[in-house]
C-alpha positions, -999 to +999 in steps of 0.1 A: -007+279+117-028+252+132-065+245+126-092+239+151-109+208+135-139+210+158-146+245+146-139+234+110-165+207+112-191+232+126-183+258+099-186+232+072-221+221+085-232+257+087-221+266+052-236+233+038-271+240+051-268+277+038-257+262+004-286+238+003-311+266+009-298+287-021-322+287-051-294+290-076-272+261-064-262+235-089-284+206-086-274+172-100-300+148-113-278+116-108-285+106-145-248+098-150-246+072-123-279+057-134-267+054-169-234+040-160-252+013-139-275+005-168-249+009-196-246-029-204-283-032-207-287+001-227-259-012-251-278-045-256-310-028-263-293-006-288-268-029-304-286-062-303-322-055-304-317-024-325-339+000-304-337+037-314-321+061-288-354+080-284-372+048-275-345+039-248-346+075-235-383+075-232-382+043-212-355+056-190-377+088-185-405+065-172-380+050-148-372+084-133-340+094-152-343+132-156-321+160-170-318+197-162-331+217-132-366+215-145-365+177-141-377+169-175-373+132-187-341+125-203-339+131-242-322+111-268-295+135-274-287+138-238-286+100-234-264+096-264-239+123-249-240+105-215-233+070-230-205+084-251-190+102-221-193+072-199-177+049-224-148+074-231-141+076-195-141+037-192-117+035-220-094+061-205-094+043-172-085+010-189-058+026-209-044+041-177-046+008-159-028-009-189-001+016-189+004+010-151+005-027-154+028-027-186+058-021-163+070-056-153+083-043-120+048-033-108+021-056-097-014-050-111-038-031-087-057-051-062-090-065-075-080-064-112-073-096-129-038-104-139-031-099-176-026-129-198+008-145-196+032-128-221+042-149-251+077-163-248+107-144-264+113-148-300+141-174-306+175-160-313+206-153-291+198-151-254+215-122-238+225-125-203+218-095-180+247-079-163+255-048-143+271-017-158+308-015-153+306+012-126+281-009-106+302-042-107+320-050-076+358-044-077+384-069-069+382-083-034+408-066-012+431-089+006+425-090+042+456-084+062+461-086+099+486-057+098+477-022+087+500-006+061+528+016+074+529+052+063+559+045+041+540+017+023+509+039+018+533+067+003+549+041-022+514+029-034+503+064-039+536+073-058+532+042-080+496+052-090+508+088-098+540+078-116+525+082-150+522+119-143+556+125-134+583+134-160+609+108-167 
């Protein structure tokens, strides 16, 4: 089945305008994005200056940060919930990045600073890395100009299987 991309674009525009006109559609206030952008300052006001959450929420409400469909100014409880949600998400993303960069064979994602250099290995016996036995190359075959005759091939195969034959 193939899609007509032009018709798809037209249908999306038509449905989008119908969706925008619905009175019961979910409207977002954008408070999370605003709080995320102001998070360092909010944390400074709360932790360094000791301002209560209610005062910070009232100041954000004056700046136009609202909650709910009614558009009422953000309350202290909602502000606390948003700050905790944003901080938890930042921690999860940092843990995810740390897990990805913990692999020595992977480079850190573009735009992230390289992690601090690892501390040197503890003193002790140094083990040399080596391939597993099945991955090590076998003995080099002697290059001969003449191919083996059928009789020589049969004798080599018999020598290899001699231990299976009864004496």
